[in-house]
C-alpha positions as a LaTeX table, in Angstrom:
\begin{tabular}{lrrr}
\hline
Residue & $x$ (\AA) & $y$ (\AA) & $z$ (\AA) \\
\hline
Met1 & 64.46 & 5.27 & 26.55 \\
Ala2 & 61.84 & 6.22 & 28.96 \\
Tyr3 & 58.07 & 5.52 & 28.17 \\
Leu4 & 55.87 & 8.20 & 30.11 \\
Asp5 & 52.23 & 7.51 & 30.89 \\
Ile6 & 50.43 & 10.84 & 32.09 \\
Thr7 & 47.42 & 10.18 & 34.69 \\
Gly8 & 44.12 & 10.62 & 33.11 \\
Ala9 & 45.29 & 13.21 & 30.62 \\
Tyr10 & 42.22 & 13.82 & 28.69 \\
Asp11 & 40.21 & 13.92 & 32.33 \\
Asn12 & 42.84 & 16.62 & 33.62 \\
Val13 & 43.22 & 19.16 & 30.88 \\
Asn14 & 42.53 & 22.37 & 32.35 \\
Gln15 & 40.34 & 24.09 & 30.27 \\
Glu16 & 41.21 & 27.88 & 31.08 \\
Ile17 & 44.88 & 27.01 & 30.37 \\
Leu18 & 43.89 & 25.37 & 27.30 \\
Trp19 & 42.04 & 28.55 & 25.80 \\
Asp20 & 45.21 & 30.48 & 26.92 \\
Ile21 & 47.28 & 28.28 & 24.96 \\
Leu22 & 45.23 & 28.35 & 21.82 \\
Lys23 & 44.94 & 32.21 & 21.88 \\
Gly24 & 48.82 & 32.20 & 22.13 \\
Met25 & 49.23 & 30.18 & 19.15 \\
Asp26 & 47.39 & 32.58 & 16.95 \\
Ile27 & 44.04 & 30.32 & 16.50 \\
Gly28 & 41.27 & 32.45 & 15.74 \\
Asp29 & 39.02 & 33.95 & 18.44 \\
Asp30 & 36.05 & 32.48 & 16.62 \\
Cys31 & 37.65 & 28.90 & 16.65 \\
Val32 & 38.73 & 29.31 & 20.27 \\
Gln33 & 35.11 & 30.37 & 21.27 \\
Leu34 & 33.62 & 27.56 & 19.28 \\
Leu35 & 35.59 & 25.30 & 21.36 \\
Arg36 & 34.57 & 27.05 & 24.50 \\
Glu37 & 30.74 & 26.62 & 23.81 \\
Ile38 & 31.34 & 23.02 & 22.99 \\
Tyr39 & 32.78 & 22.70 & 26.31 \\
Arg40 & 30.43 & 25.23 & 28.26 \\
Asp41 & 27.99 & 23.82 & 30.92 \\
Asn42 & 28.91 & 20.15 & 30.33 \\
Thr43 & 27.34 & 17.88 & 32.92 \\
Val44 & 27.16 & 14.26 & 33.99 \\
Cys45 & 24.87 & 11.98 & 35.66 \\
Ile46 & 26.53 & 9.08 & 37.85 \\
Glu47 & 24.86 & 5.77 & 38.12 \\
Trp48 & 25.61 & 3.00 & 40.25 \\
Glu49 & 23.74 & $-0.59$ & 39.94 \\
Gly50 & 20.43 & 1.22 & 38.51 \\
Ile51 & 20.86 & 4.17 & 41.12 \\
Gly52 & 21.17 & 7.31 & 39.45 \\
Ser53 & 22.69 & 10.65 & 41.33 \\
Glu54 & 19.81 & 13.22 & 42.05 \\
Glu55 & 21.60 & 16.10 & 40.59 \\
Asn56 & 23.92 & 16.36 & 37.39 \\
Val57 & 27.74 & 16.97 & 38.35 \\
Asp58 & 29.33 & 19.77 & 36.57 \\
Ile59 & 32.63 & 19.32 & 34.58 \\
Ser60 & 34.75 & 22.03 & 34.33 \\
Lys61 & 37.91 & 20.38 & 33.20 \\
Gly62 & 39.06 & 17.58 & 30.80 \\
Leu63 & 38.15 & 16.51 & 27.17 \\
Arg64 & 35.62 & 14.32 & 25.67 \\
Glu65 & 36.95 & 10.98 & 24.97 \\
Gly66 & 36.10 & 9.44 & 21.45 \\
Arg67 & 35.93 & 12.76 & 20.08 \\
Pro68 & 37.64 & 13.44 & 16.84 \\
Leu69 & 39.07 & 16.87 & 18.04 \\
Ser70 & 40.14 & 15.60 & 21.47 \\
Pro71 & 43.79 & 13.91 & 20.49 \\
Leu72 & 44.41 & 16.95 & 18.46 \\
Ile73 & 43.24 & 19.30 & 21.24 \\
Cys74 & 45.39 & 17.19 & 23.69 \\
Met75 & 48.51 & 17.55 & 21.55 \\
Leu76 & 48.11 & 21.39 & 21.32 \\
Tyr77 & 47.80 & 21.40 & 25.00 \\
Met78 & 50.84 & 19.40 & 25.48 \\
Met79 & 53.05 & 21.63 & 23.25 \\
Arg80 & 54.31 & 23.56 & 25.98 \\
Val81 & 56.19 & 20.29 & 27.32 \\
Glu82 & 57.37 & 19.50 & 23.44 \\
Lys83 & 58.86 & 23.15 & 23.17 \\
Ala84 & 60.61 & 22.71 & 26.64 \\
Leu85 & 62.12 & 19.52 & 25.38 \\
Glu86 & 63.27 & 21.24 & 22.26 \\
Gly87 & 64.95 & 24.03 & 23.74 \\
Ser88 & 67.09 & 21.79 & 26.04 \\
Asn89 & 69.63 & 20.70 & 23.59 \\
Ile90 & 69.71 & 17.30 & 24.77 \\
Gly91 & 68.68 & 13.98 & 23.47 \\
Phe92 & 69.70 & 11.11 & 21.36 \\
Asn93 & 72.39 & 12.63 & 18.83 \\
Met94 & 71.86 & 12.27 & 15.16 \\
Ser95 & 74.32 & 14.74 & 13.79 \\
His96 & 75.67 & 14.35 & 10.41 \\
Arg97 & 77.56 & 16.04 & 7.52 \\
Gln98 & 75.69 & 17.15 & 4.47 \\
Gly99 & 77.32 & 19.23 & 1.47 \\
Gly100 & 80.51 & 19.21 & 3.72 \\
Val101 & 78.47 & 21.31 & 6.71 \\
Met102 & 77.81 & 19.50 & 9.91 \\
Ile103 & 74.15 & 19.33 & 10.85 \\
Gln104 & 73.49 & 19.24 & 14.34 \\
Gln105 & 70.35 & 17.52 & 15.45 \\
Lys106 & 69.30 & 15.85 & 18.43 \\
Ile107 & 65.86 & 13.85 & 18.84 \\
Arg108 & 64.48 & 14.29 & 22.20 \\
Gly109 & 61.35 & 11.89 & 22.01 \\
Leu110 & 58.05 & 11.19 & 20.26 \\
Phe111 & 54.77 & 12.39 & 20.92 \\
Tyr112 & 51.29 & 11.31 & 20.28 \\
Ala113 & 48.62 & 12.84 & 22.37 \\
Asp114 & 49.15 & 11.59 & 25.87 \\
Asp115 & 51.97 & 8.98 & 24.94 \\
Ile116 & 55.54 & 10.18 & 25.45 \\
Val117 & 58.82 & 8.53 & 24.71 \\
Leu118 & 61.96 & 10.20 & 25.55 \\
Phe119 & 65.60 & 9.35 & 23.89 \\
Ala120 & 69.07 & 10.20 & 25.16 \\
Asp121 & 72.52 & 8.74 & 25.03 \\
Asn122 & 72.98 & 8.24 & 28.74 \\
Glu123 & 71.04 & 8.05 & 32.04 \\
Glu124 & 72.01 & 11.71 & 32.98 \\
Tyr125 & 70.53 & 13.09 & 29.87 \\
Ile126 & 67.37 & 10.90 & 30.11 \\
Gln127 & 67.03 & 12.11 & 33.95 \\
Arg128 & 67.02 & 15.59 & 32.66 \\
Leu129 & 64.37 & 15.10 & 30.03 \\
Ala130 & 62.52 & 13.40 & 32.54 \\
Asp131 & 62.77 & 16.57 & 34.84 \\
Ile132 & 61.63 & 18.90 & 32.11 \\
Cys133 & 58.41 & 16.80 & 31.33 \\
Gly134 & 57.62 & 16.51 & 35.06 \\
Arg135 & 58.42 & 20.33 & 35.56 \\
Glu136 & 56.02 & 21.26 & 32.38 \\
Gly137 & 53.23 & 18.53 & 33.70 \\
Glu138 & 52.97 & 19.94 & 36.70 \\
Ala139 & 52.52 & 23.61 & 35.33 \\
Leu140 & 49.70 & 21.98 & 33.01 \\
Gly141 & 48.11 & 20.38 & 35.96 \\
Leu142 & 49.11 & 16.83 & 34.75 \\
Gly143 & 50.76 & 13.94 & 36.65 \\
Phe144 & 52.56 & 10.90 & 35.29 \\
Ser145 & 51.62 & 7.26 & 36.59 \\
Val146 & 55.00 & 5.58 & 37.19 \\
Thr147 & 53.14 & 2.09 & 37.43 \\
Lys148 & 52.49 & 2.50 & 33.43 \\
Cys149 & 55.75 & 4.09 & 32.77 \\
Gly150 & 58.99 & 1.90 & 31.69 \\
Leu151 & 62.51 & 2.78 & 31.24 \\
Thr152 & 64.54 & 0.48 & 28.78 \\
Val153 & 68.47 & 0.68 & 28.26 \\
Thr154 & 70.50 & $-0.73$ & 25.59 \\
Asn155 & 73.90 & 0.40 & 26.42 \\
Asp156 & 74.79 & $-0.19$ & 30.20 \\
Pro157 & 72.46 & $-2.15$ & 32.22 \\
Asn158 & 73.91 & $-0.98$ & 35.26 \\
Asp159 & 72.57 & 2.59 & 34.90 \\
Pro160 & 71.18 & 4.40 & 37.90 \\
Ala161 & 67.25 & 4.97 & 38.25 \\
Val162 & 65.51 & 7.61 & 36.55 \\
Ser163 & 62.72 & 9.48 & 38.31 \\
Ile164 & 59.81 & 11.83 & 37.27 \\
Gln165 & 57.84 & 14.18 & 39.72 \\
Gly166 & 59.69 & 12.51 & 42.46 \\
Gln167 & 58.65 & 8.86 & 41.72 \\
Glu168 & 61.23 & 6.22 & 40.21 \\
Ile169 & 60.40 & 5.03 & 36.84 \\
Pro170 & 60.48 & 1.13 & 36.79 \\
Arg171 & 63.11 & $-0.51$ & 34.61 \\
Val172 & 61.55 & $-2.72$ & 31.96 \\
Ser173 & 62.83 & $-5.13$ & 29.45 \\
Glu174 & 59.96 & $-4.59$ & 27.02 \\
Tyr175 & 57.11 & $-2.07$ & 26.45 \\
Lys176 & 53.85 & $-1.98$ & 24.70 \\
Tyr177 & 53.90 & 1.45 & 23.15 \\
Leu178 & 51.01 & 2.38 & 20.37 \\
Arg179 & 49.98 & $-1.42$ & 20.40 \\
Val180 & 53.48 & $-2.61$ & 19.41 \\
Trp181 & 55.91 & $-4.43$ & 21.92 \\
Ile182 & 59.60 & $-2.98$ & 21.86 \\
Asn183 & 62.11 & $-4.84$ & 23.96 \\
Glu184 & 65.66 & $-4.48$ & 24.79 \\
Gly185 & 68.79 & $-5.79$ & 22.79 \\
Asp186 & 69.50 & $-5.76$ & 19.10 \\
Arg187 & 66.15 & $-7.55$ & 18.04 \\
Tyr188 & 64.02 & $-4.87$ & 19.56 \\
Val189 & 60.71 & $-6.42$ & 18.17 \\
Glu190 & 61.50 & $-9.92$ & 19.31 \\
Val191 & 58.64 & $-9.84$ & 21.62 \\
Gln192 & 56.13 & $-8.54$ & 18.93 \\
Glu193 & 57.15 & $-11.22$ & 16.62 \\
Lys194 & 56.08 & $-13.69$ & 19.12 \\
Val195 & 52.79 & $-11.84$ & 19.58 \\
Ser196 & 52.13 & $-11.62$ & 15.98 \\
Ala197 & 52.93 & $-15.49$ & 15.29 \\
Ala198 & 50.80 & $-16.34$ & 18.23 \\
Lys199 & 47.89 & $-13.79$ & 17.01 \\
Gly200 & 48.01 & $-15.36$ & 13.54 \\
Lys201 & 47.25 & $-18.91$ & 14.85 \\
Arg202 & 44.77 & $-17.77$ & 17.22 \\
Asn203 & 42.78 & $-16.09$ & 14.40 \\
Ala204 & 42.93 & $-18.95$ & 12.21 \\
Ala205 & 41.73 & $-21.21$ & 14.86 \\
Ile206 & 38.76 & $-18.66$ & 15.56 \\
Met207 & 37.67 & $-19.18$ & 11.95 \\
Lys208 & 37.16 & $-22.85$ & 12.51 \\
His209 & 34.37 & $-22.45$ & 14.65 \\
Arg210 & 31.08 & $-23.55$ & 12.73 \\
Ala211 & 29.10 & $-21.13$ & 14.56 \\
Leu212 & 30.40 & $-18.64$ & 12.01 \\
Trp213 & 29.18 & $-20.42$ & 9.06 \\
Gly214 & 25.51 & $-20.21$ & 9.51 \\
His215 & 24.96 & $-17.37$ & 6.86 \\
Asn216 & 27.53 & $-18.03$ & 4.16 \\
Arg217 & 30.93 & $-19.70$ & 5.02 \\
His218 & 32.75 & $-18.07$ & 2.11 \\
Asp219 & 31.36 & $-14.46$ & 2.72 \\
Val220 & 31.60 & $-14.43$ & 6.59 \\
Leu221 & 35.13 & $-16.02$ & 6.87 \\
Arg222 & 36.60 & $-13.83$ & 4.04 \\
Gly223 & 34.89 & $-10.60$ & 5.89 \\
Leu224 & 36.15 & $-11.33$ & 9.23 \\
Trp225 & 39.72 & $-12.19$ & 7.96 \\
Lys226 & 40.23 & $-9.22$ & 5.74 \\
Gly227 & 38.21 & $-6.82$ & 8.06 \\
Ile228 & 39.38 & $-7.72$ & 11.74 \\
Met229 & 42.40 & $-10.03$ & 11.66 \\
Val230 & 44.33 & $-8.62$ & 8.80 \\
Pro231 & 44.44 & $-5.08$ & 10.26 \\
Gly232 & 45.50 & $-6.66$ & 13.54 \\
Leu233 & 48.33 & $-8.75$ & 11.95 \\
Thr234 & 49.65 & $-5.85$ & 9.88 \\
Phe235 & 49.41 & $-3.00$ & 12.24 \\
Gly236 & 52.67 & $-1.11$ & 12.28 \\
Asn237 & 54.12 & $-2.78$ & 9.00 \\
Ser238 & 55.27 & 0.46 & 7.40 \\
Val239 & 57.84 & 0.86 & 10.34 \\
Gly240 & 58.05 & $-2.28$ & 12.25 \\
Cys241 & 60.58 & $-5.34$ & 11.07 \\
Ile242 & 59.63 & $-8.56$ & 11.99 \\
Arg243 & 62.20 & $-11.42$ & 10.93 \\
Ser244 & 61.59 & $-13.15$ & 7.38 \\
Lys245 & 61.13 & $-16.63$ & 8.96 \\
Val246 & 57.96 & $-15.40$ & 10.95 \\
Gln247 & 55.94 & $-14.08$ & 7.99 \\
Pro248 & 55.52 & $-17.48$ & 6.14 \\
Gly249 & 53.74 & $-19.10$ & 9.23 \\
Met250 & 51.38 & $-16.20$ & 9.24 \\
Asp251 & 50.96 & $-16.73$ & 5.35 \\
Val252 & 50.20 & $-20.45$ & 6.20 \\
Asn253 & 47.24 & $-19.23$ & 8.54 \\
Gln254 & 46.06 & $-17.15$ & 5.97 \\
Asn255 & 45.93 & $-19.88$ & 3.35 \\
Thr256 & 44.25 & $-22.23$ & 5.76 \\
Val257 & 41.37 & $-19.69$ & 6.44 \\
Gly258 & 40.90 & $-19.21$ & 2.72 \\
Arg259 & 40.70 & $-23.34$ & 2.13 \\
Leu260 & 38.16 & $-23.32$ & 4.89 \\
Ala261 & 35.98 & $-20.38$ & 3.29 \\
Leu262 & 36.26 & $-22.07$ & $-0.17$ \\
Gly263 & 35.67 & $-25.73$ & 1.09 \\
Ala264 & 38.90 & $-26.72$ & $-0.57$ \\
His265 & 40.97 & $-29.71$ & 0.41 \\
Gly266 & 44.46 & $-29.27$ & 1.91 \\
Lys267 & 46.13 & $-30.06$ & $-1.37$ \\
Thr268 & 44.54 & $-26.71$ & $-3.11$ \\
Thr269 & 47.50 & $-24.70$ & $-4.11$ \\
Asn270 & 48.36 & $-21.29$ & $-2.33$ \\
Gly271 & 47.97 & $-19.56$ & $-5.57$ \\
Ala272 & 44.63 & $-20.86$ & $-6.25$ \\
Val273 & 43.38 & $-19.92$ & $-2.90$ \\
Lys274 & 44.73 & $-16.29$ & $-3.01$ \\
Asp275 & 43.11 & $-15.77$ & $-6.49$ \\
Asp276 & 39.68 & $-17.26$ & $-5.54$ \\
Met277 & 39.73 & $-15.21$ & $-2.33$ \\
Gly278 & 41.01 & $-12.13$ & $-3.96$ \\
Trp279 & 43.62 & $-11.28$ & $-1.48$ \\
Thr280 & 47.09 & $-10.88$ & $-1.35$ \\
Ser281 & 49.88 & $-12.55$ & 0.93 \\
Leu282 & 51.05 & $-10.60$ & 3.98 \\
Glu283 & 54.39 & $-10.20$ & 2.86 \\
Ala284 & 53.17 & $-8.26$ & $-0.15$ \\
Arg285 & 50.83 & $-6.21$ & 2.26 \\
Glu286 & 54.14 & $-5.36$ & 4.16 \\
Ala287 & 56.02 & $-4.49$ & 1.10 \\
Gln288 & 53.26 & $-2.18$ & 0.00 \\
Ser289 & 53.20 & $-0.72$ & 3.61 \\
Lys290 & 56.90 & $-0.06$ & 3.57 \\
Ile291 & 57.40 & 1.14 & $-0.05$ \\
Met292 & 54.46 & 3.84 & 0.38 \\
Phe293 & 55.81 & 4.78 & 3.60 \\
Glu294 & 59.24 & 5.39 & 1.95 \\
Glu295 & 57.62 & 7.59 & $-0.49$ \\
Arg296 & 55.97 & 9.69 & 1.99 \\
Leu297 & 59.41 & 10.27 & 4.04 \\
Arg298 & 61.28 & 11.33 & 0.58 \\
Asn299 & 58.51 & 13.94 & 0.05 \\
Met300 & 58.29 & 15.17 & 3.72 \\
Lys301 & 59.54 & 18.79 & 4.53 \\
Glu302 & 63.26 & 18.52 & 5.99 \\
Ser303 & 61.79 & 20.11 & 9.34 \\
Arg304 & 59.82 & 17.02 & 9.95 \\
Trp305 & 61.44 & 14.55 & 12.47 \\
Pro306 & 60.64 & 11.33 & 10.49 \\
Glu307 & 62.41 & 12.85 & 7.42 \\
Lys308 & 65.41 & 13.90 & 9.63 \\
Val309 & 65.97 & 10.44 & 10.80 \\
Phe310 & 65.42 & 8.78 & 7.60 \\
Arg311 & 67.78 & 11.24 & 6.03 \\
Tyr312 & 70.39 & 10.61 & 8.73 \\
Phe313 & 70.47 & 6.87 & 8.05 \\
Tyr314 & 71.18 & 7.38 & 4.43 \\
Arg315 & 74.10 & 10.22 & 5.15 \\
Lys316 & 75.58 & 8.12 & 7.63 \\
Ser317 & 75.14 & 4.76 & 5.53 \\
Val318 & 73.45 & 2.99 & 8.54 \\
Asn319 & 72.03 & $-0.21$ & 7.41 \\
Val320 & 69.27 & $-0.60$ & 9.69 \\
Gln321 & 66.80 & $-3.58$ & 9.46 \\
Trp322 & 64.16 & $-1.28$ & 7.78 \\
Arg323 & 66.17 & 0.29 & 5.12 \\
Glu324 & 67.29 & $-3.30$ & 4.04 \\
Arg325 & 63.98 & $-4.88$ & 4.04 \\
Thr326 & 62.35 & $-1.78$ & 2.14 \\
Arg327 & 65.25 & $-2.08$ & $-0.53$ \\
Arg328 & 64.63 & $-5.71$ & $-1.05$ \\
Phe329 & 60.74 & $-5.26$ & $-1.27$ \\
Thr330 & 61.08 & $-2.55$ & $-3.50$ \\
Ser331 & 63.38 & $-4.58$ & $-5.98$ \\
Lys332 & 60.93 & $-7.66$ & $-5.72$ \\
Tyr333 & 57.63 & $-6.01$ & $-6.23$ \\
Thr334 & 58.34 & $-2.71$ & $-8.19$ \\
Ala335 & 60.17 & $-2.50$ & $-11.54$ \\
Gly336 & 63.01 & $-0.30$ & $-10.16$ \\
Ser337 & 64.79 & $-0.39$ & $-6.82$ \\
Val338 & 65.36 & 1.77 & $-4.01$ \\
Ser339 & 67.67 & 4.88 & $-5.04$ \\
Gly340 & 69.83 & 6.74 & $-2.69$ \\
Met341 & 69.04 & 10.20 & $-1.08$ \\
Ala342 & 69.45 & 12.93 & $-3.32$ \\
\hline
\end{tabular}
């Protein structure tokens, strides 16, 4: 897999190219004109150590960081790269038989705004995909920062180097993609497990600082844990699979925080803590995320790649960790069990 990082993607979007792309997508002239007006006559004032520029600087390219529309506009801008990859007939082979007919399909990569991951069966194909990204990126006025890119290999550690836009992509054993660590090897989330376990201990330790208790210990600790700590610990739960032995330690940390908030002694049962705090175990949260995500996958259109990957696993009877874990959670937390694909 090749993880690609575009240098200043939002800052380097060519607005004139963007308008042409949007028009080519049959987006209404009114919508395109509205966007042009939003980005017309944009200026910035530069200030350094209290001294500002005498005149505002005109900005004729780039997108506005932090605006809700910016990620969507960036993805539309990058669709040229996506279409070029789709037309290459290269990628990770996920073909399977359905109703006696061979369904030919290959997944080339994942796109999320300016974050790209490429998939291929071997070094030659990953290089060809990288060449496509480099070529199409140049046409859009975008470059790749190889210092933030990474290449992971799962089959042959001696594969030759891969480059993009004339720069070699560094080989890495682990990479943080969309806030989740992915590493080489069968246990692809081993690094993420360690990060999550350490984060759980750290978060529980933070809750012990008495300075947080000045207002109302129960309300403050409960609010901080549920509103800040839990989302961080459960991020990516619907798709990631950490080992079962890691989760109990995280639940111990949560129960410790609950006892602190309640002012209860160490022998107070976990069930009593959960009931009084009004929260569920981290395992139950993961179960809910996975069961709901599987339901989404089952109802997705067959043209969507997540559904294609989901169906491939069932058609090929591939018992990946996610499938086994979701099946167990469904059996444990719902009345029925995970049924097979239709």
